[in-house]
C-alpha positions as CSV (number, residue, x, y, z in Angstrom):
1,M,8.8,4.8,14.6
2,S,6.3,6.8,16.6
3,E,4.4,4.6,19.0
4,L,0.6,4.9,19.3
5,S,-0.8,4.5,22.8
6,E,-3.7,2.1,23.1
7,K,-6.1,5.1,23.4
8,Q,-4.7,6.7,20.2
9,R,-4.9,3.4,18.3
10,D,-8.5,2.8,19.5
11,S,-9.5,6.3,18.3
12,L,-8.3,5.7,14.7
13,D,-11.0,5.1,12.2
14,E,-11.0,1.7,10.4
15,D,-9.9,3.3,7.2
16,Q,-6.7,4.3,8.9
17,F,-5.5,0.7,9.1
18,A,-4.1,-1.4,6.3
19,F,-6.2,-4.3,7.6
20,P,-9.2,-2.6,9.2
21,K,-11.1,-5.7,10.2
22,E,-8.2,-6.9,12.2
23,R,-7.1,-3.3,13.1
24,K,-3.6,-4.1,12.1
25,E,-0.9,-1.8,10.6
26,P,-2.0,1.8,11.2
27,L,-1.4,4.2,8.4
28,S,-1.6,7.5,10.3
29,N,1.9,8.8,9.3
30,A,4.9,8.1,7.2
31,S,6.6,6.0,9.8
32,H,3.6,3.8,10.2
33,V,3.2,3.4,6.4
34,R,6.8,2.2,6.1
35,N,6.2,-0.2,9.0
36,A,3.0,-1.5,7.4
37,I,5.0,-2.3,4.2
38,A,7.8,-4.0,6.2
39,R,5.5,-6.1,8.2
40,F,2.9,-6.8,5.5
41,N,3.8,-10.5,5.1
42,Q,3.6,-11.0,8.9
43,V,-0.2,-10.5,9.0
44,R,-1.8,-13.9,9.2
45,D,-5.3,-15.2,8.6
46,V,-6.3,-12.8,5.8
47,S,-7.3,-13.6,2.3
48,D,-5.6,-12.5,-0.9
49,D,-8.6,-10.2,-1.5
50,E,-8.0,-8.6,1.9
51,R,-4.3,-8.2,1.1
52,D,-5.2,-6.6,-2.3
53,A,-7.4,-4.1,-0.5
54,A,-4.8,-3.5,2.2
55,W,-2.2,-2.8,-0.4
56,G,-4.4,-0.2,-2.0
57,R,-4.8,1.5,1.4
58,I,-1.1,1.4,1.9
59,K,-0.4,2.9,-1.5
60,R,-2.9,5.7,-0.9
61,A,-1.4,6.4,2.5
62,A,2.1,6.3,1.1
63,K,1.2,9.0,-1.5
64,K,-0.5,11.1,1.2
65,H,2.5,10.9,3.5
66,G,5.3,11.2,0.9
67,V,6.5,7.6,1.2
68,E,8.1,6.0,-1.8
69,V,6.8,2.6,-2.6
70,N,8.9,0.6,-5.2
71,E,6.6,-2.4,-5.4
72,D,3.6,-2.4,-7.6
73,S,1.9,-5.2,-5.7
74,W,2.1,-6.8,-2.3
75,R,3.1,-10.0,-4.2
76,D,6.4,-8.2,-5.1
77,L,7.2,-8.2,-1.3
78,R,7.3,-12.0,-1.3
79,A,9.8,-12.0,-4.2
80,K,12.2,-10.0,-2.1
81,K,12.6,-12.7,0.6
């Protein structure tokens, strides 16, 4: 995965994160999108509504960066455990 420096991460707009309020899981390239999906269930202290919104941002970023997403909902990620 391509690492973001602190300066690069700080320069990202809120809409470039799956969880913008927490500034967690950047979505700036395909590698970050795949990582956001893999780490989705590790994000703590967010509501289901925030997860729904984050999943929508991830799906849009995945389409933009050509990342295939097999799950229809973030809830499907839980089922894979």
